[in-house]
C-alpha positions as CSV (number, residue, x, y, z in Angstrom):
1,M,65.4,-119.0,9.0
2,N,65.4,-114.5,10.0
3,R,65.9,-115.7,9.8
4,F,64.0,-117.0,8.4
5,K,62.5,-112.7,8.6
6,K,62.6,-111.2,8.7
7,F,59.6,-110.4,6.3
8,M,57.7,-107.5,8.0
9,I,57.6,-103.8,7.5
10,F,56.1,-102.3,10.6
11,G,56.4,-98.7,11.8
12,A,56.3,-97.3,15.3
13,L,53.0,-96.2,16.8
14,S,52.8,-92.5,17.8
15,V,52.9,-91.5,21.4
16,T,49.4,-90.1,21.1
17,L,48.1,-93.5,19.8
18,L,49.8,-95.4,22.7
19,S,48.5,-93.1,25.4
20,G,45.0,-93.0,23.9
21,L,44.8,-96.8,23.8
22,A,46.5,-97.6,27.0
23,A,43.4,-96.7,29.0
24,C,41.6,-99.6,27.3
25,G,43.3,-102.0,29.5
26,K,41.3,-105.2,30.2
27,S,38.7,-106.3,27.7
28,E,35.1,-107.4,28.0
29,A,36.5,-110.8,26.9
30,E,37.7,-111.2,30.5
31,E,34.1,-111.2,31.7
32,K,33.0,-114.0,29.3
33,K,32.2,-117.3,30.7
34,S,34.0,-120.4,29.6
35,S,32.8,-121.9,26.4
36,K,34.4,-125.3,27.2
37,N,32.2,-128.3,27.9
38,A,33.0,-130.6,30.8
39,D,34.6,-133.0,28.4
40,G,36.9,-130.3,27.0
41,T,35.1,-129.8,23.8
42,Y,33.5,-126.6,22.4
43,E,30.0,-126.4,21.1
44,E,29.9,-123.1,19.3
45,T,32.0,-122.7,16.2
46,I,34.0,-119.4,16.1
47,T,36.1,-117.7,13.5
48,I,39.1,-115.9,14.9
49,D,41.2,-113.2,13.2
50,V,44.9,-114.1,13.2
51,F,47.2,-111.1,12.6
52,D,50.4,-112.8,11.5
53,G,53.5,-110.9,10.5
54,L,55.1,-114.0,9.0
55,A,52.1,-115.4,7.0
56,N,52.3,-115.5,3.2
57,Y,48.6,-116.4,2.8
58,M,45.6,-114.1,3.3
59,G,42.1,-115.5,4.1
60,V,40.5,-118.4,5.9
61,Q,42.9,-121.4,6.5
62,E,41.8,-124.3,4.4
63,G,42.7,-128.0,4.0
64,W,43.9,-130.6,6.5
65,F,45.4,-128.2,9.1
66,A,42.0,-126.3,9.1
67,K,40.2,-129.6,9.7
68,I,42.5,-130.6,12.6
69,V,41.9,-127.2,14.3
70,K,38.1,-127.4,13.6
71,D,37.9,-130.9,15.1
72,K,39.9,-130.1,18.2
73,F,38.8,-126.5,18.9
74,N,35.7,-126.0,16.8
75,M,37.5,-122.9,15.4
76,E,38.4,-121.4,12.1
77,L,41.4,-119.3,11.4
78,N,41.1,-116.1,9.3
79,I,44.6,-115.1,8.5
80,I,45.4,-111.4,8.2
81,A,48.8,-111.2,6.5
82,P,50.7,-107.8,6.2
83,N,53.1,-109.5,3.8
84,V,50.3,-110.2,1.4
85,A,48.2,-107.1,2.0
86,G,50.8,-104.8,0.3
87,N,51.5,-102.1,2.9
88,G,52.1,-104.0,6.1
89,E,52.9,-100.9,8.1
90,T,49.6,-99.2,7.2
91,L,47.6,-102.4,8.0
92,Y,49.3,-102.8,11.4
93,Q,48.8,-99.1,12.4
94,T,45.2,-99.0,11.1
95,R,44.1,-102.0,13.0
96,T,46.0,-101.0,16.1
97,A,44.5,-97.5,16.0
98,A,41.1,-99.1,15.9
99,G,42.0,-100.9,19.1
100,D,41.8,-104.5,17.7
101,L,44.8,-105.9,16.0
102,G,43.4,-109.5,16.0
103,D,42.2,-112.3,18.2
104,L,45.5,-114.2,17.8
105,I,48.6,-112.1,17.2
106,I,52.0,-113.2,15.8
107,V,54.4,-110.3,15.6
108,D,57.9,-109.2,16.8
109,K,59.2,-109.2,20.3
110,G,60.7,-106.0,21.5
111,Q,59.2,-102.9,20.0
112,Q,55.9,-104.4,18.8
113,Y,55.4,-106.3,22.0
114,N,56.0,-103.2,24.0
115,E,53.7,-101.1,21.8
116,L,50.9,-103.6,22.2
117,V,51.3,-104.0,25.9
118,Q,51.3,-100.2,26.5
119,A,48.3,-99.8,24.2
120,G,46.3,-102.5,26.2
121,L,45.9,-104.6,23.1
122,L,47.2,-107.9,24.5
123,Y,45.3,-110.1,26.8
124,D,46.8,-111.1,30.2
125,M,47.0,-114.9,30.1
126,T,48.1,-115.4,33.7
127,K,45.0,-117.1,34.9
128,Y,45.1,-119.7,32.0
129,Y,48.9,-120.3,32.2
130,P,48.7,-122.9,35.0
131,G,46.6,-125.1,32.7
132,M,49.0,-124.8,29.8
133,K,50.9,-128.1,30.4
134,N,52.8,-128.1,27.2
135,M,54.1,-124.6,27.6
136,A,55.4,-125.5,31.1
137,R,58.4,-127.2,29.4
138,F,59.5,-123.7,28.3
139,D,58.6,-121.7,31.4
140,E,62.0,-120.1,31.6
141,A,61.7,-118.6,28.1
142,V,58.1,-117.5,28.9
143,Q,59.1,-115.7,32.0
144,K,62.1,-114.1,30.3
145,M,60.0,-112.7,27.5
146,N,57.4,-111.2,29.9
147,E,59.9,-109.9,32.5
148,G,59.3,-106.2,33.4
149,T,55.6,-106.6,33.3
150,D,53.2,-107.8,36.0
151,A,51.3,-110.0,33.6
152,L,51.8,-112.7,30.9
153,Y,51.1,-111.2,27.5
154,G,53.0,-113.4,25.0
155,F,54.8,-116.7,24.4
156,P,58.1,-116.9,22.6
157,T,58.4,-119.0,19.4
158,S,61.2,-121.3,18.1
159,V,62.0,-122.3,21.7
160,S,64.5,-125.1,22.2
161,S,66.3,-127.3,24.7
162,I,69.4,-127.3,22.5
163,P,72.6,-125.5,23.7
164,A,72.9,-121.9,22.5
165,T,76.3,-122.5,20.9
166,S,74.9,-125.3,18.7
167,P,73.6,-124.5,15.2
168,S,69.8,-124.2,15.1
169,E,69.7,-125.6,11.5
170,G,69.4,-129.3,10.6
171,L,71.2,-130.8,7.6
172,E,71.5,-127.6,5.7
173,P,72.5,-124.1,6.9
174,T,70.2,-121.2,6.6
175,F,72.5,-119.5,4.1
176,G,74.9,-120.8,1.4
177,A,75.8,-120.7,-2.3
178,Y,73.4,-123.3,-3.8
179,L,73.8,-124.0,-7.5
180,R,72.3,-126.4,-9.9
181,W,74.8,-129.2,-9.1
182,D,74.1,-131.2,-12.2
183,L,74.9,-128.2,-14.5
184,Y,77.9,-127.3,-12.3
185,G,79.2,-130.8,-12.8
186,T,79.1,-130.3,-16.6
187,Q,81.8,-127.6,-16.0
188,N,84.0,-130.2,-14.3
189,Y,83.3,-129.0,-10.8
190,P,85.6,-125.9,-10.9
191,K,87.1,-124.7,-7.7
192,V,85.6,-121.5,-6.3
193,D,88.2,-119.6,-4.2
194,T,86.1,-116.5,-3.4
195,L,82.7,-115.1,-4.0
196,E,83.6,-113.3,-7.2
197,D,84.9,-116.6,-8.7
198,L,81.3,-117.8,-8.9
199,L,80.6,-115.5,-11.8
200,P,82.6,-117.1,-14.6
201,V,81.3,-120.5,-13.4
202,I,77.7,-119.5,-13.5
203,K,78.3,-117.7,-16.8
204,S,79.5,-120.9,-18.4
205,M,76.6,-122.8,-16.9
206,Q,74.1,-120.3,-18.4
207,D,75.9,-120.3,-21.8
208,E,75.6,-124.1,-22.1
209,N,72.0,-124.1,-20.8
210,P,70.3,-121.0,-22.2
211,T,66.8,-122.3,-21.8
212,N,64.9,-124.7,-19.6
213,E,62.9,-127.7,-20.9
214,S,59.9,-125.5,-21.7
215,G,62.0,-123.1,-23.7
216,K,62.1,-120.3,-21.1
217,K,65.3,-118.4,-20.7
218,I,67.6,-119.4,-17.8
219,Y,69.3,-116.8,-15.7
220,G,72.2,-117.1,-13.2
221,F,70.5,-114.8,-10.7
222,S,66.8,-113.8,-10.2
223,L,66.2,-111.2,-7.5
224,F,63.0,-109.8,-5.9
225,S,62.2,-106.8,-3.8
226,D,59.5,-108.0,-1.3
227,W,61.9,-108.4,1.5
228,D,64.0,-105.3,1.1
229,G,64.3,-103.4,4.4
230,N,67.3,-101.5,5.8
231,M,69.1,-102.6,2.7
232,L,68.6,-104.7,-0.5
233,N,67.7,-108.2,0.8
234,A,69.7,-109.9,-2.0
235,G,72.8,-107.9,-1.0
236,K,72.6,-108.8,2.6
237,Q,72.4,-112.5,1.8
238,L,75.8,-112.6,0.3
239,T,77.4,-111.1,3.4
240,T,76.3,-114.2,5.4
241,Y,78.7,-116.3,3.5
242,Y,81.5,-114.5,5.4
243,G,79.9,-114.7,8.8
244,Y,77.9,-111.4,8.9
245,D,74.3,-110.7,9.7
246,E,72.4,-107.4,9.7
247,S,71.7,-105.3,12.8
248,G,70.0,-102.3,11.3
249,F,72.6,-100.4,9.2
250,V,75.4,-102.5,10.7
251,L,76.8,-105.8,9.5
252,A,77.9,-107.7,12.6
253,K,80.1,-110.8,12.5
254,A,78.8,-113.8,14.4
255,D,81.9,-114.0,16.7
256,G,81.9,-110.3,17.5
257,S,85.2,-109.7,15.7
258,D,84.0,-107.1,13.2
259,Y,81.3,-104.5,12.7
260,Q,80.8,-102.7,9.4
261,S,78.7,-99.8,8.3
262,I,76.8,-101.1,5.3
263,L,77.6,-97.9,3.3
264,D,81.4,-98.1,3.8
265,S,82.9,-98.4,0.3
266,D,84.7,-101.6,1.3
267,S,81.8,-103.1,3.3
268,E,80.6,-106.6,2.5
269,Y,77.3,-105.0,1.4
270,I,78.9,-102.8,-1.2
271,R,80.9,-105.8,-2.3
272,A,77.6,-107.7,-2.8
273,L,76.2,-104.8,-5.0
274,K,79.4,-104.9,-7.1
275,F,79.0,-108.6,-7.5
276,Y,75.4,-108.3,-8.8
277,F,76.5,-105.4,-11.0
278,E,79.2,-107.6,-12.6
279,A,76.6,-110.3,-13.0
280,K,74.3,-107.9,-14.8
281,Q,77.1,-106.9,-17.1
282,M,77.6,-110.5,-18.0
283,G,73.9,-111.1,-18.8
284,L,73.3,-113.2,-15.7
285,V,70.6,-111.2,-13.9
286,D,66.9,-111.7,-14.7
287,P,65.5,-108.4,-16.0
288,E,62.3,-109.0,-14.2
289,S,64.2,-108.9,-10.8
290,T,63.0,-105.3,-10.1
291,T,59.3,-106.1,-10.5
292,Q,58.7,-109.7,-9.4
293,N,57.7,-110.9,-6.0
294,Y,58.8,-114.0,-4.0
295,D,56.0,-116.2,-5.3
296,T,56.9,-115.5,-8.9
297,L,60.5,-116.2,-8.1
298,Y,59.7,-119.5,-6.4
299,A,57.8,-120.6,-9.5
300,K,60.8,-119.9,-11.6
301,F,63.0,-122.1,-9.4
302,Q,60.4,-124.8,-9.7
303,D,60.6,-124.5,-13.4
304,G,64.4,-124.6,-13.5
305,Q,64.9,-121.0,-14.7
306,V,67.5,-120.0,-12.1
307,L,71.0,-121.3,-11.5
308,F,71.8,-119.7,-8.1
309,S,70.0,-119.8,-4.8
310,W,71.0,-117.9,-1.6
311,W,69.3,-120.5,0.6
312,P,68.5,-124.2,0.5
313,W,64.9,-123.5,1.5
314,L,64.5,-121.8,-1.8
315,G,66.3,-123.7,-4.5
316,Q,66.2,-127.2,-2.9
317,A,62.6,-126.8,-1.6
318,A,61.3,-125.7,-5.0
319,F,63.3,-127.9,-7.4
320,N,64.7,-130.9,-5.5
321,T,61.7,-133.2,-5.9
322,Q,62.3,-136.9,-5.9
323,T,61.6,-137.0,-9.6
324,N,64.3,-134.4,-10.4
325,L,66.8,-135.9,-7.9
326,N,66.4,-139.4,-9.4
327,A,66.9,-137.8,-12.8
328,G,70.2,-136.4,-11.5
329,K,69.0,-132.8,-11.3
330,G,69.1,-130.6,-8.2
331,Y,70.6,-127.8,-6.1
332,M,73.5,-128.4,-3.7
333,M,75.9,-126.1,-2.0
334,V,79.0,-125.3,-3.9
335,P,81.7,-124.4,-1.4
336,I,83.5,-121.1,-1.6
337,E,87.0,-121.8,-0.3
338,D,87.2,-118.7,1.9
339,Q,83.6,-118.8,3.3
340,K,82.6,-118.8,6.9
341,I,78.9,-119.2,6.7
342,F,76.8,-117.5,9.4
343,S,74.7,-119.9,11.5
344,Y,72.1,-119.0,14.1
345,G,72.7,-120.7,17.4
346,A,69.7,-122.3,19.1
347,E,67.8,-119.6,20.9
348,V,67.8,-120.0,24.6
349,Y,64.7,-117.8,25.1
350,G,63.1,-118.2,21.7
351,G,63.2,-116.4,18.4
352,K,62.2,-113.0,17.1
353,Q,58.5,-113.4,17.2
354,F,55.9,-114.1,19.9
355,I,52.3,-115.4,20.0
356,G,49.7,-113.4,22.0
357,I,45.9,-113.1,22.4
358,G,44.2,-109.9,21.5
359,S,42.5,-108.0,24.4
360,N,39.2,-108.1,22.6
361,A,39.3,-111.8,21.8
362,E,35.8,-113.4,22.1
363,D,37.1,-116.6,23.7
364,P,40.5,-116.2,25.3
365,E,40.3,-119.5,27.1
366,R,39.9,-121.4,23.8
367,L,42.8,-119.5,22.3
368,A,45.0,-120.3,25.3
369,D,44.2,-124.0,24.8
370,F,45.0,-123.6,21.1
371,I,48.3,-121.9,21.8
372,D,49.3,-124.6,24.3
373,W,48.4,-127.3,21.8
374,L,50.8,-125.6,19.2
375,Y,53.6,-126.4,21.7
376,S,52.6,-130.0,22.2
377,P,54.3,-132.7,20.1
378,E,51.0,-133.2,18.1
379,G,50.7,-129.4,17.5
380,V,54.4,-129.0,16.6
381,L,54.1,-131.7,14.0
382,A,50.7,-130.5,12.6
383,N,51.8,-126.8,12.5
384,S,54.6,-127.6,10.0
385,S,55.4,-126.2,6.7
386,Q,57.2,-127.9,3.8
387,T,60.3,-125.8,4.4
388,S,60.5,-126.2,8.1
389,G,61.6,-129.9,8.1
390,S,59.0,-130.9,10.6
391,S,57.5,-134.2,9.8
392,G,53.7,-133.6,9.7
393,P,51.0,-135.6,11.4
394,E,51.9,-139.0,12.8
395,G,50.1,-141.8,11.0
396,L,49.8,-139.8,7.9
397,T,53.3,-138.6,6.8
398,W,55.2,-140.8,9.2
399,E,54.9,-143.7,11.7
400,M,57.0,-145.5,14.3
401,K,58.4,-148.8,12.9
402,D,60.9,-151.1,14.7
403,G,61.5,-148.4,17.3
404,E,62.3,-145.5,15.0
405,P,60.3,-143.0,13.0
406,V,60.0,-143.5,9.2
407,L,58.2,-141.7,6.5
408,T,55.2,-143.4,5.0
409,D,54.7,-143.7,1.3
410,F,52.3,-140.8,1.5
411,G,54.9,-138.8,3.5
412,K,57.5,-139.4,0.8
413,K,55.1,-138.0,-1.8
414,A,54.0,-135.0,0.2
415,L,57.4,-134.0,1.8
416,L,59.9,-135.2,-0.8
417,D,58.1,-135.0,-4.1
418,G,56.5,-131.8,-3.1
419,D,52.8,-132.6,-2.8
420,A,50.1,-135.4,-2.6
421,N,46.3,-135.7,-2.5
422,M,45.0,-135.9,1.0
423,P,42.8,-138.8,2.2
424,S,39.1,-137.9,2.7
425,E,39.3,-138.2,6.5
426,Y,41.7,-135.3,6.4
427,G,39.3,-133.2,4.4
428,G,40.7,-133.9,0.9
429,G,42.5,-131.4,-1.2
430,T,46.3,-131.5,-1.4
431,Y,48.9,-131.6,1.3
432,K,50.6,-128.5,0.1
433,D,47.4,-126.4,0.0
434,G,46.5,-127.5,3.5
435,V,49.7,-126.8,5.4
436,S,49.5,-124.3,8.3
437,A,49.4,-120.7,7.1
438,L,50.7,-119.5,10.4
439,N,54.3,-119.9,9.1
440,I,55.8,-119.9,12.5
441,N,57.7,-122.6,14.4
442,T,56.6,-122.8,18.1
443,V,59.4,-125.2,18.9
444,L,62.6,-125.5,16.9
445,P,62.1,-128.3,14.3
446,I,65.4,-130.0,15.2
447,D,64.5,-130.2,18.8
448,E,63.6,-133.6,20.4
449,N,60.0,-134.9,20.5
450,P,59.6,-135.8,24.1
451,E,57.1,-138.6,23.2
452,N,59.6,-140.7,21.2
453,G,63.1,-139.2,21.8
454,F,63.6,-138.4,18.1
455,S,63.8,-135.0,16.3
456,Y,60.7,-133.4,15.0
457,S,62.6,-132.9,11.7
458,Y,62.5,-136.0,9.5
459,T,65.7,-134.9,7.9
460,L,67.6,-135.9,11.1
461,W,66.2,-139.4,11.3
462,E,68.6,-142.2,10.5
463,S,65.8,-143.9,8.5
464,Y,65.6,-140.8,6.2
465,Q,69.3,-140.5,5.8
466,R,69.6,-144.2,5.0
467,D,66.9,-144.1,2.4
468,N,67.6,-140.6,1.0
469,T,70.0,-141.6,-1.6
470,N,69.9,-140.2,-5.1
471,P,72.3,-139.5,-7.9
472,V,72.6,-135.8,-7.0
473,L,73.5,-136.5,-3.3
474,E,75.9,-139.3,-4.2
475,D,77.7,-137.2,-6.8
476,W,77.9,-134.3,-4.4
477,S,79.2,-136.4,-1.6
478,S,81.9,-137.9,-3.8
479,H,83.2,-134.3,-4.4
480,M,82.9,-133.2,-0.8
481,D,85.3,-135.4,1.1
482,G,82.6,-138.0,1.6
483,A,80.3,-135.7,3.6
484,V,76.7,-136.8,3.4
485,T,75.2,-133.5,4.6
486,T,76.1,-129.8,4.0
487,M,76.4,-129.1,7.8
488,E,78.8,-132.1,8.1
489,Y,81.0,-130.7,5.4
490,L,81.0,-127.1,6.8
491,E,81.8,-128.2,10.4
492,K,84.5,-130.6,9.2
493,N,86.1,-127.9,7.1
494,N,85.7,-125.1,9.7
495,Q,83.5,-123.1,7.4
496,L,80.7,-122.4,9.8
497,L,80.5,-119.5,12.2
498,V,77.8,-119.9,14.9
499,A,76.3,-116.9,16.6
500,P,75.2,-118.1,20.0
501,G,71.4,-117.9,20.4
502,A,71.0,-115.1,23.0
503,S,67.4,-114.2,22.0
504,Y,68.6,-110.6,21.9
505,V,65.9,-108.0,21.3
506,A,67.1,-104.5,20.2
507,P,65.6,-101.5,22.0
508,E,62.9,-99.9,20.0
509,D,63.6,-96.9,17.8
510,S,62.8,-93.5,19.2
511,A,60.5,-91.4,17.1
512,E,63.6,-89.5,15.8
513,I,65.5,-92.7,14.9
514,S,62.4,-94.2,13.3
515,T,61.8,-91.2,11.1
516,L,65.4,-91.0,10.1
517,R,65.7,-94.8,9.4
518,N,62.6,-94.9,7.2
519,Q,63.8,-92.1,4.9
520,V,67.4,-93.4,4.8
521,K,66.6,-97.0,4.1
522,S,64.3,-96.1,1.2
523,T,67.2,-94.2,-0.3
524,I,69.6,-97.1,0.2
525,V,67.3,-99.6,-1.4
526,E,66.5,-97.2,-4.3
527,Y,70.2,-96.6,-5.1
528,S,71.2,-100.2,-4.6
529,W,68.8,-101.3,-7.3
530,K,70.1,-98.5,-9.6
531,M,73.7,-99.5,-8.9
532,I,73.1,-103.1,-9.9
533,F,71.6,-102.0,-13.2
534,S,74.2,-99.3,-13.9
535,K,75.4,-99.1,-17.5
536,D,79.1,-99.1,-16.6
537,N,81.6,-98.9,-13.7
538,S,81.7,-95.1,-13.8
539,E,77.9,-94.9,-13.3
540,F,78.1,-97.5,-10.5
541,E,80.7,-95.4,-8.6
542,T,78.8,-92.2,-9.2
543,L,75.6,-93.7,-7.8
544,L,77.6,-95.1,-4.8
545,N,78.9,-91.6,-4.0
546,E,75.4,-90.1,-4.4
547,M,73.9,-92.8,-2.1
548,Q,76.5,-92.2,0.6
549,K,76.1,-88.4,0.5
550,T,72.3,-88.5,0.3
551,A,72.1,-91.0,3.2
552,D,74.4,-88.9,5.4
553,G,72.3,-85.9,4.6
554,L,69.2,-87.7,5.8
555,G,70.7,-88.7,9.1
556,Y,72.4,-92.0,8.3
557,Q,75.2,-91.5,10.8
558,T,72.8,-90.9,13.7
559,V,71.0,-94.2,13.0
560,L,74.3,-96.0,12.4
561,E,75.5,-95.0,15.9
562,F,72.3,-96.3,17.5
563,D,72.6,-99.6,15.5
564,M,76.3,-100.0,16.3
565,E,75.5,-99.8,20.0
566,N,72.8,-102.4,19.6
567,A,75.1,-104.7,17.6
568,K,77.7,-104.7,20.3
569,A,75.1,-105.2,23.1
570,Q,73.9,-108.2,21.1
571,N,77.4,-109.7,21.1
572,E,77.7,-109.1,24.8
573,Q,74.6,-111.2,25.4
574,R,76.0,-113.9,23.0
575,V,79.2,-114.0,25.0
576,A,77.2,-114.3,28.3
577,V,74.9,-117.0,27.1
578,S,77.8,-119.0,25.7
579,K,79.2,-119.2,29.3
């Protein structure tokens, strides 16, 4: 849960741009009088621009979350999403050059935070902070994020009170080899010793199930390019099964025991490309992989057209509806015997993104109130997505019963079946269409709700685990030493490697490093796709050699040295926070 990502393509601002904008400093917004009435309400309706690097929706927020925000703050949210806009880097630079990125800003800590502070594009919230009572619970993380400045420009996200050495995930890890368990079962649950042993298993599954119920062809693997960055995203995902995560052009093991250049011929990344190449030779790779986006891919998972998922929050979220599960169909993790799955430890000082207010915001006080609400129990639950595990609004999707939280009938339809029609008092429409488009967790979903002592995530409730029985889970458990959750199985079998949550932020790229990185990573991604779709082993090896030589000629080693230093510095912080 880049975790969850993870999913932005932003470039560095030029020195000229930064120096030109830095003089802007404070905004006229500081001189505006409070728009809040004595009773805490707001008379005037405003529409705010939300520049959100994680959003997958562009336009005005609609549905039940929009109604909650309108009722509480008399405010509408216009989401500006670089993920959807196409060229996120251009959108970011264009709006920043104009001196107004947005009224509410959700982007990366580190380089982007520093750029916006230097350019005078973030509002100093110091005078409003004493009134932000919900944020006070996470004051240490707030102060840590803003240290080095004489102001308060942003609030960290995914904050938590959980120890840094504990997994940040709930019942499922962020990464894992998830297969259609029902079709895997028809192969008599073959043992998978190592990554490559998945291929003949998936080939047999595809051969026996060539089409889905609507007659569309089924593929073992379906890839997409939206999230490619320093490397092919689909390639990076397989490295996590052996405890690695990316740090620029470096693969760093969670425990600090190994660091790899992604372009080394024996790296886990090149191994992943060979894996997909072999899969393509076997007819397992969807030919539309090079052109489709994530939304198209998600729809294919919903339609049962893909056998393998890198993450539970793709295959399970799309396909494991109650209807399918009760029919004995669904995705579950198939263990690879030699796996050590990478797990993100709970972040002591928050995740990779922050929330800030734009320096030209019309009503910064109202926005500060809104941000503070997002960190309240009510706000955490309302600002939930279907993949976050958060439980949604109390009284709608869940309620307290006999001293414990339980899903309502509506909640079961909305959260487990995938969607439900909203009651009129919530504005109508469907639950799915009305979820928060912010796509950011302010508080880690598995954290404890201080109002009732239970997790925000319904998947961790005893009531859910008692009731969440279905033929797929029962069959999976019977073949997994009686484990009832994936995390339980992984921890019991020592197949999880937790990277302590140090909230490390890498130093920003210099102008030279940024230029070199951009030209090198485009070469790596281009060649990686070509290698997967090579006609034979000879062409694969030729392309690999060309990629390595071309990347070196473009400055790969210079960027690699920089990334290697950062990867090792990150591990030093992980060691420190573990103590």
